[in-house]
C-alpha positions in Angstrom: -79.9 76.9 -5.2 -80.0 73.0 -5.9 -81.1 70.9 -3.1 -78.5 70.2 -0.6 -76.0 67.4 -1.6 -74.2 67.6 1.8 -76.1 68.8 4.8 -75.1 69.3 8.4 -78.1 70.0 10.7 -77.5 71.4 13.9 -74.6 68.8 14.6 -72.5 68.5 17.7 -69.7 66.2 18.0 -68.0 65.5 21.5 -64.5 63.7 21.5 -63.3 63.0 24.9 -64.6 66.0 27.2 -64.1 68.5 24.2 -67.1 69.6 22.1 -65.3 69.8 18.5 -68.6 70.6 16.5 -71.0 72.7 18.3 -74.6 72.9 16.7 -73.0 73.1 13.2 -75.3 73.6 10.3 -74.4 74.1 6.6 -75.4 72.9 3.5 -73.6 72.3 0.1 -75.4 72.0 -3.4 -74.7 69.3 -6.0 -71.9 70.6 -8.3 -70.9 73.4 -6.0 -67.1 74.3 -5.5 -66.4 75.5 -2.1 -63.4 75.7 0.4 -63.8 75.0 4.3 -61.3 77.3 5.7 -60.3 77.5 9.5 -57.4 77.3 11.8 -56.0 74.3 13.5 -58.4 73.0 15.9 -61.6 74.7 14.4 -63.2 71.1 13.7 -62.1 70.6 9.8 -60.9 67.0 10.7 -64.0 66.2 12.5 -66.1 67.6 9.8 -64.5 65.0 7.4 -65.0 62.2 9.8 -68.6 62.7 10.2 -68.7 62.6 6.4 -66.9 59.4 6.3 -69.1 58.0 9.2 -65.9 57.7 11.5 -67.7 60.0 13.9 -71.4 60.6 14.8 -73.5 63.4 16.2 -73.5 63.4 20.0 -76.5 61.5 21.7 -78.4 61.9 18.4 -78.0 65.6 18.4 -78.3 66.6 14.7 -78.1 64.9 11.3 -75.4 64.5 8.6 -77.1 64.1 5.2 -75.4 62.9 1.8 -77.5 63.0 -1.3 -80.6 63.4 1.1 -79.7 60.4 3.2 -78.5 60.1 6.9 -77.6 56.3 6.6 -75.2 54.8 4.3 -73.5 51.5 3.6 -69.8 52.6 3.4 -69.3 50.7 0.3 -72.1 52.6 -1.6 -71.2 56.0 0.1 -67.9 55.9 -1.9 -69.9 55.9 -5.2 -71.5 59.5 -4.2 -68.5 60.9 -2.3 -64.9 60.5 -2.5 -62.8 61.7 0.4 -59.0 61.9 0.5 -57.7 63.1 3.9 -54.3 64.2 5.0 -51.7 61.7 5.7 -51.0 58.3 4.4 -53.7 56.1 2.8 -54.8 53.0 4.5 -52.5 49.7 4.7 -51.5 48.7 1.1 -52.2 45.4 -0.3 -49.0 43.8 -1.7 -46.9 46.3 -3.9 -49.8 48.0 -6.0 -49.0 50.1 -8.9 -50.6 53.7 -9.7 -53.3 51.9 -11.7 -53.8 49.0 -9.2 -54.1 51.9 -6.6 -56.7 53.7 -8.9 -58.8 50.6 -9.6 -58.9 49.6 -5.9 -61.3 52.5 -5.4 -63.8 50.7 -7.1 -63.6 47.6 -4.4 -62.9 49.5 -1.3 -59.2 48.4 -0.8 -55.7 49.9 -1.1 -54.5 47.7 -3.8 -55.6 44.7 -6.0 -54.9 41.1 -5.1 -55.4 38.0 -7.2 -58.5 37.0 -5.8 -60.1 40.5 -6.7 -62.3 40.2 -9.8 -61.5 43.2 -11.9 -63.1 43.7 -15.3 -61.6 45.4 -18.2 -64.1 48.2 -17.8 -62.7 48.5 -14.2 -59.1 48.8 -15.7 -60.3 51.3 -18.1 -62.0 53.5 -15.4 -58.7 53.3 -13.3 -56.8 55.0 -16.3 -59.3 57.5 -16.8 -59.1 58.6 -13.2 -55.3 58.7 -13.4 -55.5 60.7 -16.6 -57.9 63.2 -14.8 -55.1 63.9 -12.0 -52.2 64.0 -14.6 -50.9 60.7 -13.3 -51.5 58.3 -16.2 -47.6 58.0 -16.5 -47.6 56.4 -13.1 -49.9 53.5 -14.1 -47.1 50.8 -14.0 -45.0 52.4 -11.2 -45.3 50.8 -7.5 -46.7 53.3 -5.2 -44.0 52.5 -2.6 -41.5 54.2 -5.0 -43.5 57.4 -5.7 -42.9 60.8 -4.4 -45.1 62.3 -1.9 -47.0 64.3 -5.0 -47.2 61.2 -6.9 -48.8 59.2 -4.2 -51.3 61.9 -3.7 -52.3 62.2 -7.4 -53.0 58.2 -7.5 -54.7 58.4 -4.0 -56.9 61.0 -5.6 -57.3 58.9 -8.7 -58.4 56.0 -6.4 -61.2 58.5 -4.9 -62.2 59.5 -8.3 -62.6 55.9 -9.8 -66.2 55.3 -8.5 -67.1 58.5 -10.3 -68.6 60.3 -7.2 -70.5 63.5 -7.3 -68.4 65.1 -4.7 -64.8 64.9 -4.0 -63.4 66.2 -0.6 -59.7 67.2 -0.5 -58.1 67.5 3.0 -55.1 69.7 3.1 -54.0 68.3 -0.5 -50.7 70.2 -0.8 -49.4 69.5 2.7 -45.9 67.9 2.4 -45.2 69.2 -1.2 -42.5 71.6 -2.4 -43.4 74.8 -4.0 -43.1 73.4 -7.7 -45.3 70.4 -6.7 -48.0 72.4 -5.0 -48.2 74.9 -8.0 -48.7 71.9 -10.3 -51.4 70.7 -7.9 -53.5 73.5 -8.2 -53.7 73.0 -11.8 -54.9 69.4 -11.2 -57.3 70.7 -8.6 -58.8 72.9 -11.1 -58.9 70.1 -13.7 -61.1 68.1 -11.0 -63.6 71.1 -10.5 -64.0 71.4 -14.2 -64.7 67.7 -14.8 -68.2 67.7 -13.3 -67.5 66.7 -9.7 -68.0 69.2 -6.9 -64.8 70.2 -5.3 -64.8 70.5 -1.6 -61.6 71.8 -0.3 -60.9 71.5 3.4 -57.7 73.6 4.3 -56.0 76.3 6.3 -53.8 77.3 3.4 -55.0 80.4 1.6 -53.1 79.5 -1.6 -55.0 76.3 -2.1 -58.3 78.1 -2.7 -58.2 77.8 -6.8 -60.2 80.2 -9.0 -63.0 77.6 -9.5 -63.8 77.9 -5.9 -66.3 80.8 -5.3 -67.9 80.0 -2.0 -66.2 79.8 1.5 -67.3 78.5 4.7 -65.1 79.7 7.7 -65.0 77.5 10.7 -63.8 78.7 14.1 -64.4 76.7 17.4 -66.4 74.1 15.7 -69.1 76.3 14.5 -69.5 78.5 11.3 -67.8 81.8 11.7 -68.7 83.2 8.3 -70.3 81.6 4.9 -70.4 83.6 1.6 -68.8 84.3 -1.7 -64.9 84.3 -1.6 -65.0 88.0 -2.8 -66.5 88.8 0.6 -64.6 86.6 2.7 -61.0 86.6 1.3 -60.5 90.0 2.8 -57.6 90.8 5.2 -59.8 91.9 8.2 -61.9 88.8 8.1 -59.0 86.3 7.6 -57.1 88.0 10.4 -60.1 87.7 12.8 -60.5 84.0 11.8 -57.1 83.2 12.7 -56.8 85.6 15.6 -54.0 87.6 14.0 -53.2 90.8 15.9 -49.5 91.1 14.8 -48.6 93.7 12.2 -46.0 91.6 10.4 -48.4 88.5 10.1 -51.3 90.8 9.0 -49.1 92.2 6.3 -48.1 88.7 5.1 -51.8 87.7 4.9 -52.7 90.8 3.0 -49.6 90.1 0.3 -50.9 86.5 0.2 -54.5 87.5 -0.6 -53.8 89.9 -3.1 -50.6 88.4 -4.9 
């Protein structure tokens, strides 16, 4: 396996009086497509915040390394790791269009103002990232007028604009209807085949696209299981992960795994 691109080495994170990550150790190689799966409260959101440097290991316990480094200037971090978290993006500058939103990923904002210097090459990169997520038709549309699914696409285009080596998607189909979610699965496959590593953080089994061949299951802030999808996407494993003992729910999970 290649050298770890993302590495959590014995990481403990405490929020308030609760230990939300407990001696967490895992590694993800460059170019590897994985899903981090677990129930609500398992530590998925904290994992992402540790990546984006919003949270740090408790009292120096453990290290979070990206591309071999554990210290990053945020403006440089986005060139190696794109992160799209659940919920709305940061405060928009003015009334940005889809293209302005994509390009703003190169300057660390959410929109482009007159004082920002944007070169022709940056506009071209913005169009390329929109095209990758099948949103080029939204280039001239204002973000505030877009549907939830359209906004997600341009937000992901923004994360892809700096051409990061890895893209982290947090519950990407949350809030989408059935048709939009299905279309978004195709988009995730395109991203996975574009050269960037896809790291999907979710509790939705249906979000795990075929290109993802490794799963890391989180439970109570620690690794519950780590291995090939063929071994872990099994009814018994998933029911234990989500503490399911109801026969009806077990049957639903089995149907979703084999449909």
